[in-house]
N, C-alpha and C positions, 0 to 999 in steps of 0.2 A: 565308472571309472574315476569319478571326483572323488569320492568317498574312500574308493582303495587305494588312490594315490595319497589321501591324507594320512591314512591309517600307516602307509609304508614309510612316511615322512616321520611319523612317531616312533616307530619302532628302530629304523637306522638313524635317525639324526638328521637334521636338517643339511649340514654340509656334505656329509657322504651321501644322502639321496640326491643333491643337487650334482655333484660331482658324476656320479652314477647314470643320471638321466641326461646329463650332458653328452657322456661318453656314447649311450646306447640309444638316445632317442634323437626324432627330428628334430630341427630348430623350432619347429613349431608348436609341437608338443613340450618342449623344453621350457619355452615361454609360458605356455597353458599352466604349467607343473608349478613354475614359480609364482605365475599370478595367484593359483589356489592356495599356494602356500602362505603369500603375502596376506590375501583375503582371510585367511583362518585365522593368522596371527592377529590380524585388527580386530577381528570379531572377539577373542580370548580376550585381548585386550580391551575392548569395549565391555563386555560382561565382566571383568575383575573389576575394571575403574567404579561402574555403577554399583556393583556388589560392595564395594569398598565404600562408597558413598552413603548407599542405605545403611550399612551397618555403622558408620560414624553417626548417622542421624539417630539411630535406633540408640545408641549410647546417649546421645544428647536428651532423648526423651524419658530414658528411665534412671538415669544416673540423678540422685540428689546432689551433688557437689557442684553440677552445672548451674549457673543463673539463667533465669527466664528467659534474656537474649540468647542464649545456646539453643533454647526450646523453639524460639523463634526462627534461629536459622537452619534448625532440623526440618520444619515445618517446608522452609523455602527449598531445602535439599530435597526433601519429598516431592515437591511439585515439580522440581524438574525431573525427578525420576519418573513421575506420572506423564509428564508431557512426552519423554522419551518412547514410555510404554505406548502411548496413544499412536504416534507415528509408526512403532514398529509392529504394531498389531493392526492396523488398519488394513493390511491385506485380507484378515480373516472374514472383513466384513465385506471387502470387494469381491473376495473369492470364495463365498460362502455356500454355494452350492458344488464348489470343485473339491472339497475337501472332507476328510472322514469326519463323522460327530464327534469324534475324541479330539483331533485337532481343532475342530471350530467352535466346540462348545465349551469344553474346558477352559481353554486360556481366555475365553471372552468373559465366564462366568467369574473367572478369578479376576480379571481387570476391573469389571463391575464392582464386584466386593471392594476391592482396594481403592477405586474411585469413591465408593459410598463412604467408607470409613474414614478417609483422609477428610473429607468434608466436615464428616461427623466431629472429628478431632479439633478441626479449625474453627467449629461453632463453639466447641467446649473450651478452645484457647482463648477466643477473644471474650468469652463469657469470664473468664477469669478476670479481665481487667475491670469490668463493671462489680463483680461481686466475688474478691479474692478470699473470702471466709468462706464460702460454701461449695469452691472448688472440688467437683469430684474427682479426686486424683486416680481412685483406682478405675473408673470408667473410663477416664483417658488414658491411662496405661493398657486397658483391655481394648480399646479400638486400634491403640498402637501394635499390640499384637497380632489383631486381626490383620492390619493393613501389612505389615511387614512379613507376615504369613503367607498372603495371597499374592504379594510382591515377588518373593523369593521363589514360590512356587512356579511362577510364570517362568522364571529364568531356569530352575530345575527342570523344567519340562523340555527345555530346548537342547539338554544333555543329550547326546546321542543314545546312551544305555535306557535312559528314561522313555526317549520317543520310541524307539525302537520296541522296548516293553508294551507300550500303549496301544501300539500297531499292531502286536501280535497276540494283545490278550483278548480271548476268548472266553466268555464267561457262561456257566450253567445257567439254565433257569432261574433256580432256586438263588444263585449267586446273584443275578442281576436283580432279582427282587429284595435281596438284601440290601445291595449297594444302592439300589433307587430310596429305599426307606432311609437308609444312613444319610444320602445327601439331601432328603426333603428335611429330615430332622436337623441336620447342621446349617441348612439355609433357613429354616425356620427360628433356630436360635439366633442367628444373626440379626434377623429383621427384630425379633421381641428384644434385643439387647439394645436398639436404639432408644435415645431418650423419648421421643416421638410417642412411643409404645405404652409406655409406664405411667404411672400418676405420678411417682417421686422419683426423677431421675438420680438423686443422688443414692437411692436404694437398689441400682442396677448390678445384678450378679450374674455372669454369663453362666455359673451351675444352675441357677434359676430359670433362666430363659433356656438350656438345652433341656432341664428337668421339664418344664410347661411344653416346650415343642415335643418331645418325645412324649408325653402322655398323650398331646393331642393328635399326633401322626399314628401312635399305635391305637388309639381310640380308648385309653385306658380311663382318664377322667380324675386321677390323683394330681392334686395342687399344693404346692408350698404355701401359698395363701391364695384367699377367694379372688378370683380373677376379676370378681365386679370391683373389685378395691384395688387391687394392684395395678390393673392395665386401664389405658384408657378405652375409646370406642374404637380407635384404631387397632389396639393390640388385640380386642377382642375380635374383630374382623379377620385378622389374620389367624387367630386358634380355630375360629370357626374355617376357613379354607382347610387349613390344616387335618381338621377332622372329617371335612369333606372328602380330601384327597386319601387319607388315610383309611378310611370307612371302605371305600371303593376299590383301594389297590393302586399304587402306581404304574404297575404293568397295564391294568385297564384303561388308565387314562392316557397312557401311552399309546396302545393301538388305537384309541378313538382318534387321537391326531393323525393317524396314517389313514383312518376310515372315513373322517370328513370330507376330504378333498378328494375321494375316490383313488386314492392311489393304490397299489398294490403293494401289500406288505411282503418283507423277505419270507421266504419258505421256512427257514429256522425261527424266525420269531414268529410265524402262524403257530409253528408245532409247539415252542414255549407255552405260548398263549393257552395253547389248547390242553396243556397239560394242566395250567393252573386254572382253568376253568372248569375242567374234567365234562370237555363236551364231547360226543361221538366222534366228530369228523371234522377237520380243518375247515371245510366249507361253511360249517355252522359257527364258526368263531364270529364274524362280522354279526350276522343274527343275534346272537347270545349276548354281545356288548350292547349294540341296538337297544334290546331288551333291558339289559340293567339300566342304562342311564334313562329309558323312558319310564319304568318300576320306579326307580330312586326318585326321580324329580316330582312325578306323580304324587308318590305318597308324602313326601318332604312337605311338597306345595298343600296338598290336603290336612296336612295335620298342621303346618304352620297357621293356616286359615281357621282352623278350628280353635288353636290355642288362642289366636290373635281376639277372635270374639269371647274368649272365656277370660283373658287377661285384661282387656281394654278398659273395664271401670276400675281395674285394682293396682296398676301400676302405669306410671310414664314410659314412654317409647316401648308401649306393647308391641308393636310389629315387630322392631328388632328383637327382643326377647321371644316374640312367639318363632322366629324363625330361626334363630339361634337354637332353643330348645328342640323344634321340631327336628332339626340335622342332627343335633346331639343325640337325641332319643332313637331317631333311626340307624345312626352308625353305631349304638349302644356305646357313646363315649362317657355320658352322665356327668358332663361340665354342667354347670349352672351359672347362672347371672346373678342368684341370690345369693347371700351371703352362707345361708343356712341350709343350701341345697333346695330342695322342695318340704321342706318342715312346716314351713309357713302355710302350703296348701293340703294339709292333711284332710282338713275338712271339707275340701271343694272335691267330689267325685268328679266332676266332669274333667277337671284339670289331670287328677291321677289316674282315669281311665282313657283318658286320650294319650299321655305318655305310654301307658302300659301298650296299647294299641301299636305305636310306633315301636316301640322296644321290641315287642313281640314278632311284627311283621320283618323287622331288620334280622332279629335271630333267627327266623326260619332259614334264610339263604335264598339265594336267587333262582335256583333251580325249582324250589318247590313253589316261589311266587310267579314264575314264569308257568308253572303245570297248571296252578291254580287260575292265572289270568287268563286260560284258555277256555275254561269252563264254559260250555254253550248256554250264556245268560239269554235269556228271552229270543231264544231261536238263533241266536247267532253264536259263530264260531264252530268249530270241527263237531259233526254229530258223532263221531267214535271216540269221542273223550273219554279219558280215563285216568285216574288218579296212578301215577308211576309208583313202583315199588319204593323207591327212595322218599318219596313223599309222604307214603305211607309211614315207614318206619321215622321220619321225622317229625310230623304230626301225631304220632302215637306216643311216641318218647317224652316230645315236649309238652304235650298234655298231661301226660303222668306225672312228669316233674313239676310242672304246676300245680298240680291237685296236690300233691305229695307235700310240695314245699309250703304252700298256703295251709294246709293242715298242721303242719309240724309249727310254725310259726305263731299261728293261731294258739294253739294248746299250749306251747312252751312260753307265749308271752302275755297270754289273756290277762293274767294278774299282775304283769310286768309293766313294760313298755305300753302294752296296746289298753291297760287298765282305764287311763284317763278319757278316752273314745267312747262314743255311742258304740252299740254292738254292731251295726250296719257299716260303721266307718271302720270298727276293726276288722272286719272282715277284708273291706276294701284295702286297708294299709297292708295287713297281710298278704294278700294277693299280689299287691304292689310290689312289696320287698321280697315274695319269691320270685316274680319275673325278671326284677332288677339284678338279684343278686347273682343268677347265671350269665348276665351279660353285660348291662349298663351301668350299673353302679349309681344311680339316682336313689335317694332315700325321702320319706316322708317321716320316718322316725328317726330319733338319736340313735343311733347303731351300738354308739359306746356303753348305751344302758341295757343292751341285750344281755341275758343271762350265758353263762359258758356254754350251755347246749346248744340255744339258738344259734351263737356264734359257730360253733363245731358245725351245725347245718348248713349255715350259710357258706363254711368254709368248702364241703362237698360241692354245692350247688355252683360255688365258683369254678371248682376244679373241673366239672363235668361242661359247663359254657353252653354255648350256643351250636347251630349247625354249620355243617360245610358249605362254602361259598357265600358266606354270611359276614357281616361286618363283627360278629362276636369274636370271644375268645375260646379258652378251656380245649379240653381233648375233643369236643364235639359230641354232639348226642348221639351220632350214628356209630362213633367209637365206643361209648358206654354201651349202646344197644348191643353191638356184635360182643364186646366183652361179657353182658349178661346171657346172651345165647349161647356163647361158648360155655359157660359155666352150667347153665341149664342143660347143654348136652351131655357135659363130663359127668354130673351127678345121674342122669338116665341111662350113662354108658352107651351113647350114640357117639360114631363118629362123624357122622354129618351134623352139620351145625346149620338149622333151620328156623327162618323167621317168614311169618305169613305164608306156610306153605310152599316156600321157595329153598332154596338149599345155597348157602352162601360159598362163593369161591375161595379155595384156601389163601389165596392173596390176600382178599380183603380181611380175612382172619388176621393173619400175621401182620399186615398192616396196622389194624386195630391195637394188637398187643404191643407192637412197636412203639406206637404212638403213647398207649399209658406206660409203658416202662421207661422211655425217654423223657416223657413230661413229668414223672415221678423223680428219676435221677437227676434231671437238670434242677428241677425246684429244690430238692434236698440240699445239693451242692451250692446253689445260689443262695438259701437260707442260711447256710452255715456259713459264706462268706460274711452275710449280712449280720449277724449272731457276733462275729468276729470282732467286728468293727462298731458296732452299736451296743449300747448299755441301756437297759429297761427291760420293760416286762416281756416276758417271752409270747406270750398272749398275743402283744400289740404288734411285736416285730413277725410274728407268725401270719397273722391276719394282713398286714400290711404287705407281706411279701408273694404270699398266695393271690391276693387282690392283684397286684403288681403283675406276676406272671400269666394270670389268665386275662388280664387286660380288664378287669372290671370297674375299679376305681373306688370302692367303698373302704372306708376307714376307720378304724374305733381311735385313732390316736392323732398327734400334732404331725403331719409329713413334714412340715417345715422346720421342725425342731430336730431332725436328723442332721446328722454332721455332714460336711461336702464328700467326704469318701461315702458314708451310709447314701446318701443322693445319688452318686455316681454309681453305685451297685445297683439302686433301684432302676436308675436307667436301662441298663445291661439288662437286668429282669423283664423289663417292659418291652424292651426292643427282641429279646429272645422268645418271649412269649407270643409278641404279635405275630413273630414270624412263624411259628407253630414248632414243636420238636420233631416232626417229621421232615420239615423244610431245613431246619439246621443238620439232619443226618444227610441229607442228600448233599447239601452245600459240603459238607466236609469229606465227604464218600468217594472214592475214586470209581471209575468206571469197572463194573465187574464184568466177569464172562461165565458164562455156566461150564462147568467142566464135563469133559466126554467120558467120564470114569466115574464110577460109584464105589464108594468104600462097603464094607459089610454092614448090616444093622445090627444094632446092639439094644438092649435094654437097660434103664437107670432107674434106680428107686428115688421117687421124687416123694417129699411131704414128711 
């Protein structure tokens, strides 16, 4: 009734509404309506007044004509606004369990962002008095923009239209996944923009922080500068956390939050997670998520222990570097704390083989690792164990690609980039580059010295990528295998597509062909956009775009030399590439229904 009466006031006008209410209503109803009208008017005046004060302080912050006294006044005005927000948002904490997640999480997150960057602004402002010559004005304005964006967003969410939209918003699983990645990337960029995260606060750039956060969350590995030189240890820990979260997937972590306290997950969310993990039944979702985390932590811990023993005598802070590289390798991120990636360890087979093992395991996919983990070793485990059809296909195609890539790189580069190495190191380096080209992006050789033929081979490997339900990108090995099987059936004149004496379902073939087409089409469009804004060698831009789209991270040029617009396009390429072409298609598609009729069949000339 309260909302309806307020709407009627706005449509009819205050005076006419009060007169009609006085004639038609009881005195108590009339008094209540007058009270509602007064309270609504006071709220509107308060919101308008605070918005005006914040807007005035915004002008003080950004204008070059106002002296420093006005900037100090702006900080005081903003402090008053934060205090008001603190008292108005306190009910979100007191009634946390009684509000929907959109009403409780988003305003609190925005308030914390506004509070954090207000204090960062204050720190920079008071540093100006001590060191006025090196005051980072661009960083100060960046923090001001983030503060005002968060503050105004809180008040915008109180508008009835926006609040109603958020309450009625029901996202599809793919849209939820996309939004989760976007929010994590934005939060990571905000944290990496803090002066405590970078080695030189005067060089802070939000586009660079956003690029790094996107690259880490999408487990790509591209960087505008060596992270060991650009970021402090705190910033490197943030990047490590983004890699872990992005590698395992935001929805998997969200499901773990529900499962750890033994709470029941809503049915529609379990169905969404079932589709993401591609498990056979809803009841197996909990078991599958537990397996994912046990497998991940076990492999990463074992890899970190091996790397620590190998790096302990070669570098300071070996433990953190071992943990970082183990997580980066298993999540197929390709980030390294060494300025030249792993080129300095090309002559250390132990390091190379450990990284290769982690990369391959991370790229196989959790269903394969789970299947292999159930093998009855030493008489333990299920006696009726067998290798699933999916595992056979993944292992066979992955092995074939590893062998083909190793042979190709070796014979194309044994007189080139591999020439300075002994013959056994040549084979290890070729094997290393073949494994990381499809998924991770580590390099023990200078990729820029490779021949054009080798670069084209690496582009093909990057396009194929790793396996489904893994930390790798690309169109996936099974997609590539289904496409090859389809081609073989066409050449043999067979209608049915067979692999390992099994017939593939038509839906699997359609899905594989759709993924291949959408991937190629999206990559072509994004490459065209990148070429339109960047001037340079076509080969370098093509390699960078393919590496970003398939979340590999290899580069033959200087990624930091791209223009801000070029970096923004690369950010979009990494984001779309991580979500996957099929996920993007499902996100944009409306719900379709099967028709109750069929048109006559016709033939068309193809080729």
